Jmol script that loads the backbone (N, CA, C; Angstrom):
load data "model"
ATOM      1  N   MET A   1      -1.561  -7.643   5.146  1.00  0.00           N
ATOM      2  CA  MET A   1      -0.327  -7.358   5.869  1.00  0.00           C
ATOM      3  C   MET A   1      -0.577  -7.537   7.373  1.00  0.00           C
ATOM      4  N   GLU A   2       0.375  -8.111   8.054  1.00  0.00           N
ATOM      5  CA  GLU A   2       0.303  -8.329   9.498  1.00  0.00           C
ATOM      6  C   GLU A   2       0.235  -6.991  10.226  1.00  0.00           C
ATOM      7  N   LYS A   3      -0.692  -6.886  11.178  1.00  0.00           N
ATOM      8  CA  LYS A   3      -0.843  -5.640  11.938  1.00  0.00           C
ATOM      9  C   LYS A   3       0.199  -5.575  13.045  1.00  0.00           C
ATOM     10  N   SER A   4       0.691  -4.398  13.273  1.00  0.00           N
ATOM     11  CA  SER A   4       1.727  -4.146  14.256  1.00  0.00           C
ATOM     12  C   SER A   4       1.235  -4.396  15.680  1.00  0.00           C
ATOM     13  N   VAL A   5       2.069  -5.000  16.485  1.00  0.00           N
ATOM     14  CA  VAL A   5       1.769  -5.206  17.900  1.00  0.00           C
ATOM     15  C   VAL A   5       1.567  -3.858  18.580  1.00  0.00           C
ATOM     16  N   PHE A   6       2.394  -2.892  18.237  1.00  0.00           N
ATOM     17  CA  PHE A   6       2.276  -1.557  18.827  1.00  0.00           C
ATOM     18  C   PHE A   6       0.913  -0.948  18.496  1.00  0.00           C
ATOM     19  N   LEU A   7       0.489  -1.028  17.248  1.00  0.00           N
ATOM     20  CA  LEU A   7      -0.790  -0.444  16.847  1.00  0.00           C
ATOM     21  C   LEU A   7      -1.973  -1.148  17.501  1.00  0.00           C
ATOM     22  N   LYS A   8      -1.887  -2.458  17.641  1.00  0.00           N
ATOM     23  CA  LYS A   8      -2.965  -3.199  18.318  1.00  0.00           C
ATOM     24  C   LYS A   8      -3.127  -2.706  19.748  1.00  0.00           C
ATOM     25  N   LYS A   9      -2.029  -2.400  20.394  1.00  0.00           N
ATOM     26  CA  LYS A   9      -2.048  -1.987  21.801  1.00  0.00           C
ATOM     27  C   LYS A   9      -2.366  -0.496  21.959  1.00  0.00           C
ATOM     28  N   GLU A  10      -1.793   0.367  21.115  1.00  0.00           N
ATOM     29  CA  GLU A  10      -1.880   1.819  21.306  1.00  0.00           C
ATOM     30  C   GLU A  10      -2.884   2.515  20.388  1.00  0.00           C
ATOM     31  N   GLY A  11      -3.421   1.813  19.396  1.00  0.00           N
ATOM     32  CA  GLY A  11      -4.445   2.399  18.544  1.00  0.00           C
ATOM     33  C   GLY A  11      -3.965   2.655  17.123  1.00  0.00           C
ATOM     34  N   PHE A  12      -4.902   2.578  16.201  1.00  0.00           N
ATOM     35  CA  PHE A  12      -4.610   2.701  14.779  1.00  0.00           C
ATOM     36  C   PHE A  12      -4.827   4.130  14.279  1.00  0.00           C
ATOM     37  N   THR A  13      -4.325   5.111  14.997  1.00  0.00           N
ATOM     38  CA  THR A  13      -4.445   6.495  14.548  1.00  0.00           C
ATOM     39  C   THR A  13      -3.459   6.733  13.398  1.00  0.00           C
ATOM     40  N   PRO A  14      -3.743   7.696  12.537  1.00  0.00           N
ATOM     41  CA  PRO A  14      -2.793   7.975  11.439  1.00  0.00           C
ATOM     42  C   PRO A  14      -1.384   8.285  11.960  1.00  0.00           C
ATOM     43  N   LYS A  15      -1.279   9.080  13.019  1.00  0.00           N
ATOM     44  CA  LYS A  15       0.040   9.419  13.551  1.00  0.00           C
ATOM     45  C   LYS A  15       0.756   8.166  14.068  1.00  0.00           C
ATOM     46  N   ASN A  16       0.051   7.316  14.797  1.00  0.00           N
ATOM     47  CA  ASN A  16       0.662   6.074  15.275  1.00  0.00           C
ATOM     48  C   ASN A  16       1.107   5.189  14.120  1.00  0.00           C
ATOM     49  N   LYS A  17       0.289   5.124  13.060  1.00  0.00           N
ATOM     50  CA  LYS A  17       0.646   4.301  11.902  1.00  0.00           C
ATOM     51  C   LYS A  17       1.932   4.812  11.249  1.00  0.00           C
ATOM     52  N   VAL A  18       2.034   6.132  11.096  1.00  0.00           N
ATOM     53  CA  VAL A  18       3.224   6.725  10.475  1.00  0.00           C
ATOM     54  C   VAL A  18       4.445   6.494  11.357  1.00  0.00           C
ATOM     55  N   LEU A  19       4.333   6.762  12.652  1.00  0.00           N
ATOM     56  CA  LEU A  19       5.474   6.576  13.551  1.00  0.00           C
ATOM     57  C   LEU A  19       5.875   5.106  13.635  1.00  0.00           C
ATOM     58  N   ASP A  20       4.896   4.214  13.641  1.00  0.00           N
ATOM     59  CA  ASP A  20       5.175   2.774  13.645  1.00  0.00           C
ATOM     60  C   ASP A  20       6.018   2.407  12.420  1.00  0.00           C
ATOM     61  N   PHE A  21       5.601   2.854  11.258  1.00  0.00           N
ATOM     62  CA  PHE A  21       6.359   2.561  10.037  1.00  0.00           C
ATOM     63  C   PHE A  21       7.758   3.171  10.089  1.00  0.00           C
ATOM     64  N   LEU A  22       7.834   4.451  10.473  1.00  0.00           N
ATOM     65  CA  LEU A  22       9.137   5.132  10.450  1.00  0.00           C
ATOM     66  C   LEU A  22      10.115   4.574  11.485  1.00  0.00           C
ATOM     67  N   ILE A  23       9.624   4.064  12.602  1.00  0.00           N
ATOM     68  CA  ILE A  23      10.510   3.452  13.600  1.00  0.00           C
ATOM     69  C   ILE A  23      11.064   2.139  13.063  1.00  0.00           C
ATOM     70  N   VAL A  24      10.194   1.325  12.518  1.00  0.00           N
ATOM     71  CA  VAL A  24      10.629   0.013  12.015  1.00  0.00           C
ATOM     72  C   VAL A  24      11.541   0.168  10.800  1.00  0.00           C
ATOM     73  N   ALA A  25      11.295   1.194   9.974  1.00  0.00           N
ATOM     74  CA  ALA A  25      12.063   1.389   8.741  1.00  0.00           C
ATOM     75  C   ALA A  25      12.938   2.637   8.830  1.00  0.00           C
ATOM     76  N   GLN A  26      13.548   2.864   9.975  1.00  0.00           N
ATOM     77  CA  GLN A  26      14.257   4.122  10.210  1.00  0.00           C
ATOM     78  C   GLN A  26      15.600   4.267   9.517  1.00  0.00           C
ATOM     79  N   ASP A  27      16.070   3.252   8.838  1.00  0.00           N
ATOM     80  CA  ASP A  27      17.371   3.343   8.178  1.00  0.00           C
ATOM     81  C   ASP A  27      17.332   4.118   6.858  1.00  0.00           C
ATOM     82  N   PHE A  28      16.127   4.391   6.363  1.00  0.00           N
ATOM     83  CA  PHE A  28      15.996   5.043   5.066  1.00  0.00           C
ATOM     84  C   PHE A  28      15.102   6.268   5.160  1.00  0.00           C
ATOM     85  N   ASP A  29      15.143   7.091   4.111  1.00  0.00           N
ATOM     86  CA  ASP A  29      14.207   8.209   4.026  1.00  0.00           C
ATOM     87  C   ASP A  29      13.159   7.873   2.971  1.00  0.00           C
ATOM     88  N   TYR A  30      11.993   8.516   3.074  1.00  0.00           N
ATOM     89  CA  TYR A  30      10.857   8.175   2.225  1.00  0.00           C
ATOM     90  C   TYR A  30      10.131   9.436   1.780  1.00  0.00           C
ATOM     91  N   SER A  31       9.502   9.349   0.616  1.00  0.00           N
ATOM     92  CA  SER A  31       8.632  10.426   0.157  1.00  0.00           C
ATOM     93  C   SER A  31       7.323  10.350   0.950  1.00  0.00           C
ATOM     94  N   LEU A  32       6.577  11.442   0.946  1.00  0.00           N
ATOM     95  CA  LEU A  32       5.278  11.438   1.632  1.00  0.00           C
ATOM     96  C   LEU A  32       4.358  10.363   1.050  1.00  0.00           C
ATOM     97  N   LYS A  33       4.438  10.185  -0.268  1.00  0.00           N
ATOM     98  CA  LYS A  33       3.615   9.171  -0.933  1.00  0.00           C
ATOM     99  C   LYS A  33       3.946   7.771  -0.414  1.00  0.00           C
ATOM    100  N   ASP A  34       5.233   7.478  -0.279  1.00  0.00           N
ATOM    101  CA  ASP A  34       5.654   6.169   0.230  1.00  0.00           C
ATOM    102  C   ASP A  34       5.297   5.992   1.704  1.00  0.00           C
ATOM    103  N   ILE A  35       5.468   7.049   2.496  1.00  0.00           N
ATOM    104  CA  ILE A  35       5.098   6.960   3.917  1.00  0.00           C
ATOM    105  C   ILE A  35       3.609   6.666   4.045  1.00  0.00           C
ATOM    106  N   ALA A  36       2.792   7.359   3.259  1.00  0.00           N
ATOM    107  CA  ALA A  36       1.347   7.120   3.283  1.00  0.00           C
ATOM    108  C   ALA A  36       1.024   5.684   2.876  1.00  0.00           C
ATOM    109  N   LYS A  37       1.665   5.229   1.807  1.00  0.00           N
ATOM    110  CA  LYS A  37       1.412   3.874   1.296  1.00  0.00           C
ATOM    111  C   LYS A  37       1.775   2.810   2.341  1.00  0.00           C
ATOM    112  N   TYR A  38       2.982   2.891   2.881  1.00  0.00           N
ATOM    113  CA  TYR A  38       3.447   1.866   3.815  1.00  0.00           C
ATOM    114  C   TYR A  38       2.798   1.983   5.195  1.00  0.00           C
ATOM    115  N   SER A  39       2.294   3.171   5.521  1.00  0.00           N
ATOM    116  CA  SER A  39       1.597   3.365   6.793  1.00  0.00           C
ATOM    117  C   SER A  39       0.117   3.040   6.674  1.00  0.00           C
ATOM    118  N   GLU A  40      -0.323   2.820   5.439  1.00  0.00           N
ATOM    119  CA  GLU A  40      -1.717   2.516   5.133  1.00  0.00           C
ATOM    120  C   GLU A  40      -2.656   3.641   5.563  1.00  0.00           C
ATOM    121  N   ILE A  41      -2.267   4.871   5.200  1.00  0.00           N
ATOM    122  CA  ILE A  41      -3.150   6.019   5.381  1.00  0.00           C
ATOM    123  C   ILE A  41      -3.257   6.721   4.030  1.00  0.00           C
ATOM    124  N   SER A  42      -4.243   7.590   3.882  1.00  0.00           N
ATOM    125  CA  SER A  42      -4.407   8.281   2.600  1.00  0.00           C
ATOM    126  C   SER A  42      -3.325   9.346   2.426  1.00  0.00           C
ATOM    127  N   TYR A  43      -3.039   9.663   1.172  1.00  0.00           N
ATOM    128  CA  TYR A  43      -2.047  10.699   0.881  1.00  0.00           C
ATOM    129  C   TYR A  43      -2.487  12.072   1.390  1.00  0.00           C
ATOM    130  N   PRO A  44      -3.763  12.460   1.211  1.00  0.00           N
ATOM    131  CA  PRO A  44      -4.186  13.754   1.786  1.00  0.00           C
ATOM    132  C   PRO A  44      -4.037  13.807   3.311  1.00  0.00           C
ATOM    133  N   CYS A  45      -4.311  12.701   3.966  1.00  0.00           N
ATOM    134  CA  CYS A  45      -4.124  12.636   5.429  1.00  0.00           C
ATOM    135  C   CYS A  45      -2.646  12.798   5.765  1.00  0.00           C
ATOM    136  N   MET A  46      -1.770  12.173   4.993  1.00  0.00           N
ATOM    137  CA  MET A  46      -0.318  12.280   5.223  1.00  0.00           C
ATOM    138  C   MET A  46       0.155  13.704   5.016  1.00  0.00           C
ATOM    139  N   LYS A  47      -0.357  14.379   3.983  1.00  0.00           N
ATOM    140  CA  LYS A  47       0.037  15.768   3.734  1.00  0.00           C
ATOM    141  C   LYS A  47      -0.362  16.663   4.912  1.00  0.00           C
ATOM    142  N   GLN A  48      -1.527  16.432   5.477  1.00  0.00           N
ATOM    143  CA  GLN A  48      -1.981  17.207   6.631  1.00  0.00           C
ATOM    144  C   GLN A  48      -1.140  16.868   7.870  1.00  0.00           C
ATOM    145  N   LEU A  49      -0.882  15.587   8.088  1.00  0.00           N
ATOM    146  CA  LEU A  49      -0.110  15.131   9.246  1.00  0.00           C
ATOM    147  C   LEU A  49       1.338  15.609   9.171  1.00  0.00           C
ATOM    148  N   LYS A  50       1.866  15.744   7.959  1.00  0.00           N
ATOM    149  CA  LYS A  50       3.249  16.202   7.757  1.00  0.00           C
ATOM    150  C   LYS A  50       3.497  17.538   8.454  1.00  0.00           C
ATOM    151  N   LYS A  51       2.533  18.436   8.359  1.00  0.00           N
ATOM    152  CA  LYS A  51       2.670  19.759   8.982  1.00  0.00           C
ATOM    153  C   LYS A  51       2.928  19.631  10.486  1.00  0.00           C
ATOM    154  N   GLU A  52       2.147  18.796  11.150  1.00  0.00           N
ATOM    155  CA  GLU A  52       2.310  18.575  12.591  1.00  0.00           C
ATOM    156  C   GLU A  52       3.640  17.873  12.900  1.00  0.00           C
ATOM    157  N   LEU A  53       3.976  16.856  12.109  1.00  0.00           N
ATOM    158  CA  LEU A  53       5.198  16.089  12.361  1.00  0.00           C
ATOM    159  C   LEU A  53       6.454  16.944  12.186  1.00  0.00           C
ATOM    160  N   ILE A  54       6.426  17.865  11.224  1.00  0.00           N
ATOM    161  CA  ILE A  54       7.575  18.758  11.019  1.00  0.00           C
ATOM    162  C   ILE A  54       7.604  19.826  12.110  1.00  0.00           C
ATOM    163  N   ARG A  55       6.449  20.420  12.389  1.00  0.00           N
ATOM    164  CA  ARG A  55       6.368  21.475  13.417  1.00  0.00           C
ATOM    165  C   ARG A  55       6.880  20.956  14.771  1.00  0.00           C
ATOM    166  N   ASP A  56       6.466  19.742  15.120  1.00  0.00           N
ATOM    167  CA  ASP A  56       6.851  19.168  16.412  1.00  0.00           C
ATOM    168  C   ASP A  56       8.162  18.392  16.353  1.00  0.00           C
ATOM    169  N   LYS A  57       8.858  18.490  15.212  1.00  0.00           N
ATOM    170  CA  LYS A  57      10.196  17.905  15.015  1.00  0.00           C
ATOM    171  C   LYS A  57      10.240  16.373  15.148  1.00  0.00           C
ATOM    172  N   TRP A  58       9.149  15.700  14.729  1.00  0.00           N
ATOM    173  CA  TRP A  58       9.143  14.239  14.690  1.00  0.00           C
ATOM    174  C   TRP A  58       9.890  13.736  13.457  1.00  0.00           C
ATOM    175  N   ILE A  59       9.740  14.453  12.344  1.00  0.00           N
ATOM    176  CA  ILE A  59      10.412  14.066  11.107  1.00  0.00           C
ATOM    177  C   ILE A  59      11.214  15.252  10.580  1.00  0.00           C
ATOM    178  N   ILE A  60      12.197  14.923   9.733  1.00  0.00           N
ATOM    179  CA  ILE A  60      13.021  15.965   9.126  1.00  0.00           C
ATOM    180  C   ILE A  60      13.133  15.705   7.624  1.00  0.00           C
ATOM    181  N   LEU A  61      13.270  16.784   6.873  1.00  0.00           N
ATOM    182  CA  LEU A  61      13.522  16.702   5.444  1.00  0.00           C
ATOM    183  C   LEU A  61      14.984  16.309   5.260  1.00  0.00           C
ATOM    184  N   THR A  62      15.230  15.240   4.509  1.00  0.00           N
ATOM    185  CA  THR A  62      16.606  14.777   4.325  1.00  0.00           C
ATOM    186  C   THR A  62      17.187  15.209   2.985  1.00  0.00           C
ATOM    187  N   ARG A  63      16.339  15.208   1.931  1.00  0.00           N
ATOM    188  CA  ARG A  63      16.827  15.561   0.603  1.00  0.00           C
ATOM    189  C   ARG A  63      15.643  15.697  -0.342  1.00  0.00           C
ATOM    190  N   LYS A  64      15.931  16.186  -1.532  1.00  0.00           N
ATOM    191  CA  LYS A  64      14.917  16.283  -2.580  1.00  0.00           C
ATOM    192  C   LYS A  64      15.370  15.435  -3.756  1.00  0.00           C
ATOM    193  N   VAL A  65      14.460  14.643  -4.288  1.00  0.00           N
ATOM    194  CA  VAL A  65      14.733  13.815  -5.463  1.00  0.00           C
ATOM    195  C   VAL A  65      13.716  14.216  -6.517  1.00  0.00           C
ATOM    196  N   GLY A  66      14.148  15.036  -7.461  1.00  0.00           N
ATOM    197  CA  GLY A  66      13.206  15.599  -8.427  1.00  0.00           C
ATOM    198  C   GLY A  66      12.238  16.505  -7.679  1.00  0.00           C
ATOM    199  N   LYS A  67      10.939  16.229  -7.829  1.00  0.00           N
ATOM    200  CA  LYS A  67       9.934  16.996  -7.100  1.00  0.00           C
ATOM    201  C   LYS A  67       9.644  16.413  -5.726  1.00  0.00           C
ATOM    202  N   ALA A  68      10.050  15.183  -5.506  1.00  0.00           N
ATOM    203  CA  ALA A  68       9.748  14.502  -4.236  1.00  0.00           C
ATOM    204  C   ALA A  68      10.662  14.985  -3.115  1.00  0.00           C
ATOM    205  N   GLN A  69      10.072  15.243  -1.982  1.00  0.00           N
ATOM    206  CA  GLN A  69      10.840  15.569  -0.782  1.00  0.00           C
ATOM    207  C   GLN A  69      10.901  14.316   0.081  1.00  0.00           C
ATOM    208  N   MET A  70      12.086  14.009   0.560  1.00  0.00           N
ATOM    209  CA  MET A  70      12.298  12.779   1.326  1.00  0.00           C
ATOM    210  C   MET A  70      12.411  13.113   2.811  1.00  0.00           C
ATOM    211  N   TYR A  71      11.750  12.284   3.629  1.00  0.00           N
ATOM    212  CA  TYR A  71      11.712  12.513   5.076  1.00  0.00           C
ATOM    213  C   TYR A  71      12.115  11.258   5.819  1.00  0.00           C
ATOM    214  N   LYS A  72      12.596  11.485   7.030  1.00  0.00           N
ATOM    215  CA  LYS A  72      12.854  10.365   7.929  1.00  0.00           C
ATOM    216  C   LYS A  72      12.632  10.820   9.354  1.00  0.00           C
ATOM    217  N   LEU A  73      12.615   9.853  10.253  1.00  0.00           N
ATOM    218  CA  LEU A  73      12.432  10.133  11.675  1.00  0.00           C
ATOM    219  C   LEU A  73      13.589  10.993  12.172  1.00  0.00           C
ATOM    220  N   ASN A  74      13.298  11.960  13.011  1.00  0.00           N
ATOM    221  CA  ASN A  74      14.326  12.856  13.564  1.00  0.00           C
ATOM    222  C   ASN A  74      14.972  12.185  14.778  1.00  0.00           C
ATOM    223  N   LEU A  75      15.979  11.378  14.526  1.00  0.00           N
ATOM    224  CA  LEU A  75      16.609  10.593  15.595  1.00  0.00           C
ATOM    225  C   LEU A  75      17.433  11.442  16.562  1.00  0.00           C
ATOM    226  N   LYS A  76      17.660  12.719  16.235  1.00  0.00           N
ATOM    227  CA  LYS A  76      18.403  13.599  17.139  1.00  0.00           C
ATOM    228  C   LYS A  76      17.509  14.187  18.227  1.00  0.00           C
ATOM    229  N   SER A  77      16.199  14.077  18.064  1.00  0.00           N
ATOM    230  CA  SER A  77      15.249  14.621  19.030  1.00  0.00           C
ATOM    231  C   SER A  77      15.129  13.706  20.252  1.00  0.00           C
ATOM    232  N   LYS A  78      15.251  14.285  21.435  1.00  0.00           N
ATOM    233  CA  LYS A  78      15.103  13.497  22.671  1.00  0.00           C
ATOM    234  C   LYS A  78      13.690  12.931  22.787  1.00  0.00           C
ATOM    235  N   LYS A  79      12.698  13.711  22.329  1.00  0.00           N
ATOM    236  CA  LYS A  79      11.306  13.251  22.360  1.00  0.00           C
ATOM    237  C   LYS A  79      11.148  12.005  21.489  1.00  0.00           C
ATOM    238  N   VAL A  80      11.740  12.031  20.305  1.00  0.00           N
ATOM    239  CA  VAL A  80      11.659  10.884  19.392  1.00  0.00           C
ATOM    240  C   VAL A  80      12.384   9.685  19.990  1.00  0.00           C
ATOM    241  N   GLN A  81      13.545   9.903  20.585  1.00  0.00           N
ATOM    242  CA  GLN A  81      14.287   8.805  21.218  1.00  0.00           C
ATOM    243  C   GLN A  81      13.468   8.169  22.341  1.00  0.00           C
ATOM    244  N   LYS A  82      12.813   9.010  23.147  1.00  0.00           N
ATOM    245  CA  LYS A  82      11.977   8.480  24.234  1.00  0.00           C
ATOM    246  C   LYS A  82      10.771   7.728  23.678  1.00  0.00           C
ATOM    247  N   PHE A  83      10.200   8.241  22.585  1.00  0.00           N
ATOM    248  CA  PHE A  83       9.072   7.546  21.972  1.00  0.00           C
ATOM    249  C   PHE A  83       9.505   6.193  21.411  1.00  0.00           C
ATOM    250  N   ILE A  84      10.685   6.134  20.817  1.00  0.00           N
ATOM    251  CA  ILE A  84      11.197   4.856  20.299  1.00  0.00           C
ATOM    252  C   ILE A  84      11.368   3.863  21.449  1.00  0.00           C
ATOM    253  N   ASP A  85      11.907   4.334  22.584  1.00  0.00           N
ATOM    254  CA  ASP A  85      12.024   3.462  23.760  1.00  0.00           C
ATOM    255  C   ASP A  85      10.650   2.960  24.206  1.00  0.00           C
ATOM    256  N   PHE A  86       9.666   3.887  24.237  1.00  0.00           N
ATOM    257  CA  PHE A  86       8.302   3.507  24.607  1.00  0.00           C
ATOM    258  C   PHE A  86       7.750   2.489  23.617  1.00  0.00           C
ATOM    259  N   PHE A  87       7.943   2.747  22.329  1.00  0.00           N
ATOM    260  CA  PHE A  87       7.481   1.848  21.273  1.00  0.00           C
ATOM    261  C   PHE A  87       7.995   0.429  21.518  1.00  0.00           C
ATOM    262  N   TRP A  88       9.322   0.307  21.714  1.00  0.00           N
ATOM    263  CA  TRP A  88       9.899  -1.034  21.894  1.00  0.00           C
ATOM    264  C   TRP A  88       9.499  -1.659  23.220  1.00  0.00           C
ATOM    265  N   SER A  89       9.256  -0.858  24.254  1.00  0.00           N
ATOM    266  CA  SER A  89       8.802  -1.435  25.528  1.00  0.00           C
ATOM    267  C   SER A  89       7.395  -2.014  25.369  1.00  0.00           C
ATOM    268  N   VAL A  90       6.525  -1.337  24.609  1.00  0.00           N
ATOM    269  CA  VAL A  90       5.182  -1.863  24.342  1.00  0.00           C
ATOM    270  C   VAL A  90       5.290  -3.162  23.550  1.00  0.00           C
ATOM    271  N   VAL A  91       6.121  -3.165  22.513  1.00  0.00           N
ATOM    272  CA  VAL A  91       6.290  -4.365  21.688  1.00  0.00           C
ATOM    273  C   VAL A  91       6.871  -5.510  22.524  1.00  0.00           C
ATOM    274  N   ASN A  92       7.916  -5.220  23.302  1.00  0.00           N
ATOM    275  CA  ASN A  92       8.535  -6.258  24.136  1.00  0.00           C
ATOM    276  C   ASN A  92       7.547  -6.845  25.130  1.00  0.00           C
ATOM    277  N   GLU A  93       6.751  -5.988  25.753  1.00  0.00           N
ATOM    278  CA  GLU A  93       5.772  -6.446  26.741  1.00  0.00           C
ATOM    279  C   GLU A  93       4.754  -7.388  26.102  1.00  0.00           C
ATOM    280  N   GLU A  94       4.274  -7.027  24.912  1.00  0.00           N
ATOM    281  CA  GLU A  94       3.303  -7.866  24.216  1.00  0.00           C
ATOM    282  C   GLU A  94       3.927  -9.181  23.738  1.00  0.00           C
ATOM    283  N   VAL A  95       5.153  -9.122  23.254  1.00  0.00           N
ATOM    284  CA  VAL A  95       5.844 -10.342  22.821  1.00  0.00           C
ATOM    285  C   VAL A  95       6.068 -11.262  24.018  1.00  0.00           C
ATOM    286  N   ASP A  96       6.524 -10.686  25.142  1.00  0.00           N
ATOM    287  CA  ASP A  96       6.733 -11.481  26.356  1.00  0.00           C
ATOM    288  C   ASP A  96       5.430 -12.128  26.808  1.00  0.00           C
ATOM    289  N   LYS A  97       4.340 -11.362  26.766  1.00  0.00           N
ATOM    290  CA  LYS A  97       3.031 -11.883  27.166  1.00  0.00           C
ATOM    291  C   LYS A  97       2.627 -13.027  26.237  1.00  0.00           C
ATOM    292  N   HIS A  98       2.839 -12.844  24.945  1.00  0.00           N
ATOM    293  CA  HIS A  98       2.490 -13.862  23.958  1.00  0.00           C
ATOM    294  C   HIS A  98       3.321 -15.137  24.154  1.00  0.00           C
ATOM    295  N   LEU A  99       4.586 -14.969  24.508  1.00  0.00           N
ATOM    296  CA  LEU A  99       5.469 -16.127  24.705  1.00  0.00           C
ATOM    297  C   LEU A  99       5.341 -16.735  26.093  1.00  0.00           C
ATOM    298  N   GLY A 100       4.558 -16.093  26.957  1.00  0.00           N
ATOM    299  CA  GLY A 100       4.366 -16.602  28.306  1.00  0.00           C
ATOM    300  C   GLY A 100       5.528 -16.324  29.236  1.00  0.00           C
ATOM    301  N   ILE A 101       6.307 -15.294  28.936  1.00  0.00           N
ATOM    302  CA  ILE A 101       7.440 -14.918  29.784  1.00  0.00           C
ATOM    303  C   ILE A 101       6.943 -13.931  30.821  1.00  0.00           C
ATOM    304  N   LYS A 102       7.144 -14.276  32.072  1.00  0.00           N
ATOM    305  CA  LYS A 102       6.698 -13.390  33.140  1.00  0.00           C
ATOM    306  C   LYS A 102       7.760 -12.343  33.398  1.00  0.00           C
ATOM    307  N   GLU A 103       7.286 -11.139  33.688  1.00  0.00           N
ATOM    308  CA  GLU A 103       8.212 -10.041  33.983  1.00  0.00           C
ATOM    309  C   GLU A 103       8.883 -10.313  35.323  1.00  0.00           C
ATOM    310  N   GLU A 104      10.190 -10.157  35.340  1.00  0.00           N
ATOM    311  CA  GLU A 104      10.941 -10.347  36.579  1.00  0.00           C
ATOM    312  C   GLU A 104      10.763  -9.136  37.478  1.00  0.00           C
ATOM    313  N   LYS A 105      10.507  -9.396  38.727  1.00  0.00           N
ATOM    314  CA  LYS A 105      10.469  -8.304  39.689  1.00  0.00           C
ATOM    315  C   LYS A 105      11.881  -8.095  40.187  1.00  0.00           C
ATOM    316  N   THR A 106      12.307  -6.862  40.144  1.00  0.00           N
ATOM    317  CA  THR A 106      13.664  -6.561  40.550  1.00  0.00           C
ATOM    318  C   THR A 106      13.751  -6.530  42.068  1.00  0.00           C
ATOM    319  N   ASP A 107      14.691  -7.273  42.590  1.00  0.00           N
ATOM    320  CA  ASP A 107      14.957  -7.270  44.023  1.00  0.00           C
ATOM    321  C   ASP A 107      16.136  -6.329  44.235  1.00  0.00           C
ATOM    322  N   TYR A 108      15.884  -5.227  44.878  1.00  0.00           N
ATOM    323  CA  TYR A 108      16.925  -4.215  45.036  1.00  0.00           C
ATOM    324  C   TYR A 108      17.867  -4.505  46.199  1.00  0.00           C
ATOM    325  N   SER A 109      17.846  -5.721  46.696  1.00  0.00           N
ATOM    326  CA  SER A 109      18.740  -6.061  47.805  1.00  0.00           C
ATOM    327  C   SER A 109      20.133  -6.446  47.315  1.00  0.00           C
ATOM    328  N   GLY A 110      20.332  -6.426  46.015  1.00  0.00           N
ATOM    329  CA  GLY A 110      21.666  -6.690  45.484  1.00  0.00           C
ATOM    330  C   GLY A 110      21.749  -7.942  44.644  1.00  0.00           C
ATOM    331  N   SER A 111      20.733  -8.818  44.699  1.00  0.00           N
ATOM    332  CA  SER A 111      20.784 -10.025  43.878  1.00  0.00           C
ATOM    333  C   SER A 111      20.105  -9.763  42.544  1.00  0.00           C
ATOM    334  N   ALA A 112      20.662 -10.330  41.495  1.00  0.00           N
ATOM    335  CA  ALA A 112      20.136 -10.118  40.145  1.00  0.00           C
ATOM    336  C   ALA A 112      19.052 -11.142  39.843  1.00  0.00           C
ATOM    337  N   PRO A 113      18.079 -10.796  38.986  1.00  0.00           N
ATOM    338  CA  PRO A 113      17.062 -11.755  38.573  1.00  0.00           C
ATOM    339  C   PRO A 113      17.692 -12.917  37.779  1.00  0.00           C
ATOM    340  N   VAL A 114      17.069 -14.076  37.855  1.00  0.00           N
ATOM    341  CA  VAL A 114      17.621 -15.256  37.236  1.00  0.00           C
ATOM    342  C   VAL A 114      17.342 -15.306  35.738  1.00  0.00           C
ATOM    343  N   ALA A 115      16.085 -15.059  35.310  1.00  0.00           N
ATOM    344  CA  ALA A 115      15.719 -15.178  33.900  1.00  0.00           C
ATOM    345  C   ALA A 115      15.754 -13.810  33.234  1.00  0.00           C
ATOM    346  N   MET A 116      16.137 -13.813  31.956  1.00  0.00           N
ATOM    347  CA  MET A 116      16.154 -12.578  31.184  1.00  0.00           C
ATOM    348  C   MET A 116      14.983 -12.630  30.198  1.00  0.00           C
ATOM    349  N   PRO A 117      14.148 -11.583  30.144  1.00  0.00           N
ATOM    350  CA  PRO A 117      13.038 -11.598  29.187  1.00  0.00           C
ATOM    351  C   PRO A 117      13.547 -11.470  27.748  1.00  0.00           C
ATOM    352  N   ALA A 118      12.778 -12.055  26.827  1.00  0.00           N
ATOM    353  CA  ALA A 118      13.132 -11.974  25.410  1.00  0.00           C
ATOM    354  C   ALA A 118      12.937 -10.551  24.914  1.00  0.00           C
ATOM    355  N   SER A 119      13.698 -10.184  23.950  1.00  0.00           N
ATOM    356  CA  SER A 119      13.593  -8.844  23.373  1.00  0.00           C
ATOM    357  C   SER A 119      12.968  -8.941  21.994  1.00  0.00           C
ATOM    358  N   ALA A 120      12.042  -8.035  21.698  1.00  0.00           N
ATOM    359  CA  ALA A 120      11.415  -8.028  20.372  1.00  0.00           C
ATOM    360  C   ALA A 120      12.431  -7.670  19.293  1.00  0.00           C
ATOM    361  N   ARG A 121      13.452  -6.899  19.669  1.00  0.00           N
ATOM    362  CA  ARG A 121      14.460  -6.546  18.678  1.00  0.00           C
ATOM    363  C   ARG A 121      15.300  -7.747  18.281  1.00  0.00           C
ATOM    364  N   GLY A 122      15.432  -8.709  19.180  1.00  0.00           N
ATOM    365  CA  GLY A 122      16.248  -9.879  18.912  1.00  0.00           C
ATOM    366  C   GLY A 122      15.497 -11.002  18.229  1.00  0.00           C
ATOM    367  N   ILE A 123      14.210 -10.805  18.005  1.00  0.00           N
ATOM    368  CA  ILE A 123      13.392 -11.873  17.414  1.00  0.00           C
ATOM    369  C   ILE A 123      13.440 -11.779  15.914  1.00  0.00           C
TER     370      ILE A 123
END
end "model"
wireframe off; spacefill off
backbone 0.3
color backbone group
C-alpha cells in the first residue's frame, strides 16, 4: 500500500497512522478492528490508543453494531478541525514540492499573486 505523504513527513506513530486514516476516510464510522487494520497498527495497540483518543475527544462513538462499537473522527472539535487543516497543509506543501510549484509570497501592498498553488484535495 502507498505510504501517506503526511506520515512520511510527520512520522509513522500509531496515533498519526490512525488520524491519517480517519481524516482521509472521515465520511464513515469504523470498528476498532477496522481502524487498526486500515491504519496498519495492531489491534491491542488500537485498543490502548482508543482510551487516549476518546479522553482527548479526537474520536466519538457513533453507534453499536452487535458487539462492535463504531467510531469516527470528532469533526465538532475545534482541535480536530485545526489538525485537519494542518494535515492538509502538510500534504499540500509536499505535493507542491513534488510538482515543482513554488510557494507564492504574499505582497500585502494590495496586489494579488499571479499563480495559484495546486491543492492536494483537488488532485
